[in-house]
N, C-alpha and C positions, 0 to 999 in steps of 0.2 A: 231268096225267100219271096213267096208271091206278093204282089203289091208293092215291092221294093221297101218292105218294112223291116228288113234285117238290120242287125248293128251297124254296119257299114254305111247303109243308107241313112240311118238316123244320124250317124257321125257326120255324114256329108252335109246333111241338111244344117247342122248346128255350124259346121266350118263354113259352109257357103253363106250363112247367114251372119257371120261374126261382125259385118259392118253394121247391121241393123242392131245388134245387141249392144255394140259400143256406143251407138247413137242413143239407144234408151237409156244406157247408164249415164252418158253425158247430160241428156235432157233431165233425168233425176237429180243429178248433182247441181245443174243449173237451177232447177226448181228449189232445191234446198238452200243454194246461196241466195235466190232471190227472196225466199221465205225469211231466211236469216237476216238479210238486209232490211226488210220490211220490219221485221220485229226490232232490230236496232233502232230504225227511225222510229218506230212506235214508242220504244223505251225513252229515247232521248226527248221525244215530245213530251211524254209524261213528267220526266224530271225538269224540263224547261217550264212546263207549266207549274209544277210545285215550287220552282224558284221564282217565278213571276208572282206567284201568291205569297211569297215571303215564308215559306213553310221550312226552308233550310234553318231558319233561326231555331226552330223548335228542337233540332238535334244538338244545339249547343249544350243544354244540361246533360245529354246523354254522354258526350265526350267528356264533359267536365266530371261526371260521376264515373266514368271509366278510369279516369286518372286517379281518382279516390280509390277505386278498387285495386288498382295496380299498386298503389302505396301500401294498401293493407295486406297485399300478398307478397311483400318483400320480406326476405329472411332476416333482415336487420334493419335498423334505423337508417334511413337514406340520409345523405348529405343535402343540406338546403341548396346549396349552389347549383346543384345539376338540374332540378326542375326550373329554378329562376332562370338559369342559362337557356333552358329549352324554350321558355316564354319568351325571351328577348330575342332568340334566333328566330322563332316563328314570326314574331311581331315584324322583324326585318324582312323576312322572306315575303311575307303579306305585302308589305309596303312596295317592295322591288316588283313583285308579280303584278300588283294593281296597276303600277305605273307602267309595266310593259303591256298591259291589256290582257294578261293571261287570267282571265275571270276563274276558270276552273282551277287552276293551281293557287290563286289567292284564297278560294274557299277551302281548298285542302290544308292550306297553311293556317287558317283561322280554327279549323277543327283541331289540328294538331297543337296549336297554340292553347286552346281550351283543355286538351288533354293534360298538357303539362301544368297547367293552372290549376286543375283539380288536385294533381300530385302535390303541387306547392302548397294549396291551401291545407290539405291533410297534414303535411309535415308542420306548417305553421301553428295548426290547431294542437298537436300533440305537444310542441314545445311550449304552447302557452298553458295547457292544463297540467302540465308535468308536476307531480307532488310526491312527497315520500310515501312509500308503503312499506309497513312493517314486515320483517322477514320471517319471524317465527312466532309461536304461541306466547303471549305474554299476560301475566296477571299482575296489574299495578294498580295503585291508587292514582286516580285521574281527577283533574279540575278542569271542567269544560262548560262552555257556553252552550245552552240548548237552542239549537236553531230552529226545529221543528219537533212538533210531537204527533205521532199518528196513533190514535186509539184503536184497540183491537177488541175482540169481544172477550178476551182475557189478557190484561196487560196492555203493553204500548210499545211502539217502536221509536227510537229517538234518534235524530241526527245531531251530532254534537260537533262544535268546533274546540278542540283540545287546547288547554293553555298550559298545563303541566301534565307529564305522564312520568311517573317513577321509573328510573332507569333509561329514559331517552332525553337525548339532547334536544334542543330546540330546531337544530337541522334534520333530526331524525323523525319529528313528530308528524304524523299526517295532518293534512289540512282540515279534513273531515272523517269522522268515524260514525258508523251506524250500529247501534246497539239495541236489544231488546230487554225488556224488564217484565217481571211477572205480576208487578202491582200496578194499580192505577196511579199514575203520578200525582202528587199533591202539589205541583207546581205547574207554571205555564211556559211557554216558549218566550225566551228572553231572559231566563233566570241563569244563575251560574251555580252548578252543583258540583259536589265532590263525592266519589264513590269508588270502590274497588271494582274494576272492570276486567273481564276475561276477553282479550283481544286476540285475534288471528288474521292473517292475510285473506284477502277476498278469494274465495274459492274459484279454481280454474273450471274449464269444461271437463265433464265426466267421461266423455267418449268423443271421438272424432267428429267433428261437425255439430256437436251438441252446443247448448247454450253456454256461453262463457261469461260469467258474471264479473270475473276479474277485469275482462276487457271494459265492460260497461262501467264498473265501479272506478276505473282508472280515469275515463273521461268525465265521471261526475266528481273527481277529486277525492273519492272515498277510499282512504288508505288501509282501513281496518274495519273489521266486523266483530261483534260478540255479544255479550251479555253483561248486565250488572250481577255481581256477585253479592254486594252488600247494598242495604237500602240507601239511596242518596241522601245527602244533606245540603242544604243551601250553603254557599260559600261566598267569599267577597267578591263582588262583581268587578269585571275588567272588561274593557270595550273590545270585542273581536273585530271592529270594523264596521262601516256603515252598510255594506251589503248583507252581513250577517244579522245586524239589527233591524234592517228593513224586513229580510225574510221572517225573522222571530215576530215582528209587528203584524205582518200579514197572516202568519200561522195562528196569532191569538185571535184574530177575527174569524178565521176559518173554523176553527174549533169551536168558539162561542156559537156560531151560526149552525154549525153541524149537530150540536147538542140542542139547540133550539127547534131545530126542524124535527129531530127524532122525537123530542119530548111531545112537540105539538101533535105530531101525526100519529104516533103510538096511543097517544091519549085518546085521540079522535077515531081512529081507525082501527085500532087493535092490532097493530101490524108488528109487534115486538118480535113474535116468533119467526114470522116469515121475512123479516127484514124490510118491510115497506119503508118505514122511517129512514133507515139507513141508505136505501136504494134513492129515495127523495133527496137526501143530504148530499149523496155522492152526484147527483146531477147538477147541484148548486155549487158546492165547494170542492170537489173532486176527492173527498175523503172516502175511501172504500173500505177502510179496515173494520168497520163494524158490520158490514154485510156478512150474513152467514154464508158458510160454504155451500149450503144446499141451494141458497137462492143465486150464488155465482154459478153454479153448475146448470141450473134451470136457464139462466140467461145465456149461457154459452151454447148449450144445446139447442136453443131457439133461434141461435143467430143473431140475437139483439144485445149481446155484451157490450158493443160499441156505445151504446146509449149512456152506460153509467162511467164511460172514459172519457173525460172532457177533451173533445177534439173538434174536428171540422164541423160535425152535425151541431153541436152546442154553439160553437162560434157563429156559425152562419146564421142559426136561429136568433141568437141574441143580437147580432148586428142587424139582422133584418127587423127585429122588433124595435130596436132604436131608430132605424132608418124610417120605419112607417110611422112610429109615434111621433117624431119630430116632424115630418113631412105633413102628417095630418094635423099637427098644432099650428104649422105655418099656414095650411090651406084655410083655416078658420078666419084668416084677415084676407079678403079677395085683393086689396090693393097691395098687399105684400106679395102674394102668390103669382099676381099677373105681372108684377114689375121686377121680381128679383128671382135669383136662381135658387129657389128653395130646395130643389133636388140636390144641389151641390152643398148647401149647408146642412142639409139632413145627413148626407154621406159623411161630411166632416164630423158631425156629432156621433155618428154611428162608429166611425173609426176611434174617436175617443172612448166611447162606451165598450168597444170590443178590447180595447187595450187594458181599461179598468178591469173589466172581467177576466182578462188573461192574467193581471197581476193577483186578483183576489183568489182566483182558482188555484194557485200555487205555481204558475209559470213552468210546469212541467215541459220536458221536450215536445211532447205532441201537442199540447196547448200552444207553446210558441210557434211551432211550425204552422198550426191552424190559423193564428192570428196573422203571421205573414201573409198566408194566402188570402186571408179576408181583406188585410189592408191593401194588397195589390188589387183586388176586386173593386173596393171601394174607391180606391185612387184612380181607377179608370173611370168610374162613375163622376168623380169630380173633373176629370179632364174631357169628359164627354165622349168617352169611348164605350164599348161593350163591355160589360162587367164580367160576363162568362165568357171566356175564349181560351183557345189552347195556347196563345201567345202569353196571355196573363198566368196561366199556369206554368209555363217555361220560366217566366221571370220570377215566380214565386219559388220554384225549384232552384234556380241560381242562388237567390238569396239564402234559402234555408240551408243549401249545402256549403255555402260560404261561412255562415255563421256556425254551423255544426256539421263538419263533413262525416263524422262518425255515424250521424243519423241515417245515412244511405244504407248502413248494414242491418238496420233494425226493421222489424215487421211494421212498425207503424208508418214509418216514411213510406215503404214500398207500397203497402196495401192503400194508404190514402191517395197517393198520386196516381197509382194505375187506375183506381176506382174513378177518380175525377176524370182523368184522360178518356177512359173509356166512355164515360157518360156524355162528355162533350163531343167526341167523335161520333156518337150515335145520334145526335141530334144536329150538329152543325151542318150548314149548307155551303157548298162550295161558292167562293166569290166570283163574280163576273157571269153568273147564270141566273138572271132575274126570270127568265121564261120557264124555268124548271127547278124542282127541288133535286137534290142530290143526296141519296141515301147510301152511304158506303161505296161511293164511286160510281153508282149507276143512276143516270138521270131518269127522273120520273116526272111525268106532266104535272105541272103546277096547279092542282085542283085542290078544294077545300072540303073534303066530305064531312068534316066536323062542324062546318058551319051552322048547319041545323041543330046539332047537338048542344052547341054552345048558346042556343038561343032560350033554353029553359034551364032551370036550376039543376034538375036531374040530369040532364045531358052534361052540365058542366062538372057535376059529381062524378059521372061515368069517366069523362075525359081525364079528370084528376086521378082517378083510380088506375086507369090504364097507363098513364104516364109514370105514376109511380111505380106500377108493377114492371113497366119496362126499364125504367132506371135502376130498380132494385136488381133485377135479373142481370142486367149488363154489368152492374158492380160486382155481383156475386161471381159471375164467370171470370171476370178479371182478377179478382182477389184469391180465387180457390187455389191457384198455384203456391201462393206464399202462406196460405193457411196450412196446406199440406207440408210444405217444406219447413216451416217454423214449429208448428203445433201437431203436425202428422195426424190431423182430423180436419173433417169438413162436416157441415151441418146441412143436409139435403132440404130441410123444410125452413132454411133462413129465409126464404122468400115469403113464405106464408107467415112467419112470425113477424117480419118487418111491415108487410102489408097490413096486418090487423093493429100494429102498435104505432107505427110512425104517425098516422093522422092524429091519434091522440096525444102523442107527445108534442107534436107541432102546433096544435090549436088549443090545448088545454094546459099541458104539464108545464111546458117552457114558459107560456105567458103568465102562469100562476107563479112560476119560479122568479121571473123578473119583478112581477108585482110585489111578491113577498119581500125580495131584497130590498125593494124601495120603501115598504112599509115596516120592515123590521126596525129602524131607528126610532120610529114613532110608537113602537109597541102595538101595531095594529095588524101585525101579519099572522096572527093565529088562525082565523078563519081561512085565509088564502093557503097556508100549509095543509089545513084540513081538506080543502078542494084538491089540491096537488095530491095528497095521499089517496084520495079516492081513485085518481087517475093511475096512480103507481100500483094500486090494489090489482085493478083491472089488467095493467100490463103484466104483473106476476102471475095471475091466473092464466092469462095467455101463454107466458113462458113455460109454466108448469104443464099446462095441457100439450104444448108442442114437444116439450122434452119428453113426455110420457108416449109419444107415438113411437111405433116399431121403426128402428132404424133412423132415429133422430141425429144420432152421432155415428160417423162411420170413421174408424180408426184404420190408417193405412201405414205402411213401412215408409221408412225416410228415404228420400233419393238425394243425390249428390247435387252439388252446386252447378255443375255443367248443364244438367238437366234444367234447372231453374234458369240459367243464363239464356238457354234456348227458348223458353217460354216467354221470357221477359223481352227478347229480341222479336218474338212474334207479336207480342202486345204493343210493342213501340212501333213496329212496321206497319200494323194494321191501323193505329190510332193517329200517329203523326202525318202519314201521307193521306191525301184526298183522292187521287186519281186512281185507276183500276190498278196500278202496280202494286197498291197496298195488299191485294190478295195473294202475293208471292209470301207474306207472312205466315200463311197456313202451313207452308213447307218448314218453317221454323218450329211451329206449334207441334206438327205431326213428330218431328225429330226429337223434340224436347219430351214428349209423351212416351216415345219409344224407349229413350234413354231412361226415363224415369221408371 
């Protein structure tokens, strides 16, 4: 063909230029190798920097929790010796590798050791709380010590320590039983009653992956649930033990204060129908049984139901008030303030006050967990360290999981810890970079555009609102996967509800609550509860307004635990690392969303 453009000619060109083609392929491969080597060097540099900043410690609670999850995934009760042997062998391997200078291997041994330690802690916790559970429905006359009473809008719910149950031997009797009654009790916690009870085993989950009350009841040592068939009568008192008597004594005080708050506020603010008095009492004593269901739904739809569940928010505010008040009192004496560590003294006082608040509010699991986190933060203040840091959060997580490994599977632990981790990660600055701020692994020149705003009160208020909005948004994004997994619902307007309500809670409601508790023994608390009731009335009006907005609650289908595990991995990867390697967590998030 003309111009040599035939098939043979074109084939000759390719054949004749085969050496150049091979050279191009070799060059491309060499480039890929060089790029791969550069990426590996960069990756090693990132992890080396993370290790130098002691960020590897933050992963110890993760491995500890992984061991707890493996325990709960076992088909039968494991043997104690197996995880104990794993911990010992991991410790020996760490010691040998450390002496040999194998740093990476020693770190792997530590991680494996914490994995086995979490498994062992879960085994020991199960053995410690193991108590009898009734096998079938039983109607029997029962004599029991009243440990606690939760008043309801109609009737009450009791937690009892049984002393005799007809037809059951002492070895078969549950340690605790929980029953409901249709009448208002004419007795207080600490009484011994006799009545005919209808008891049945704690119900198991109704669907695969659903809420398993039987598992929760087991770890609370509740071996039966039911109701009273006959009216109770007082019986001869028998001591059930110091722990039950202490719980009953605290419960009497909580119920007395709950009734006092409800009576004071409903008389002053007219909040009986809307549950204003009951909501206010729940913020102080943790007793939520008197809150009408309509009010509960409004609070959930507005994304602010966490306010009436005594947990991290209440504990931090209470401890902060104790810290501020005591430090301000010390500052009134210049000689003392200038010569003594009043900040340390105030932190110790706040630790004692937070512990007393936890005890008075019922010491529920979420409250205990919040107390541990708060004590770790205040302990850091006493030791002269930063109170809010990811390392303190990791220490708190290890302590909480060691005391109650079962808490890892509950939404309260998951949502509280990921929310705090996300907020710390959003604002913390990389160590060793004084010339620049580091936001999510990206260096930003160290400037202070908010300096002028802080110069006037309006600017400070604006900065406070921005900070509150950012923290609420970050916490909401981090906790949404767990809200969807456990409750199959999200509240899109939760940011709006929290922005409108939290300043009032922090600056009016909670200070009034602390002042009311202090004034109650002197009989001077009535006006304080009235003031608190006004704040709660505004909060409930905001909750109702947000709940009535279109799309305030979105119900979504349930998804499996594998998707939640991927989302959790994404959150941990993004929050626990500081270098740019953290952005690899986006891949886990995308995979989790696709799987969900």
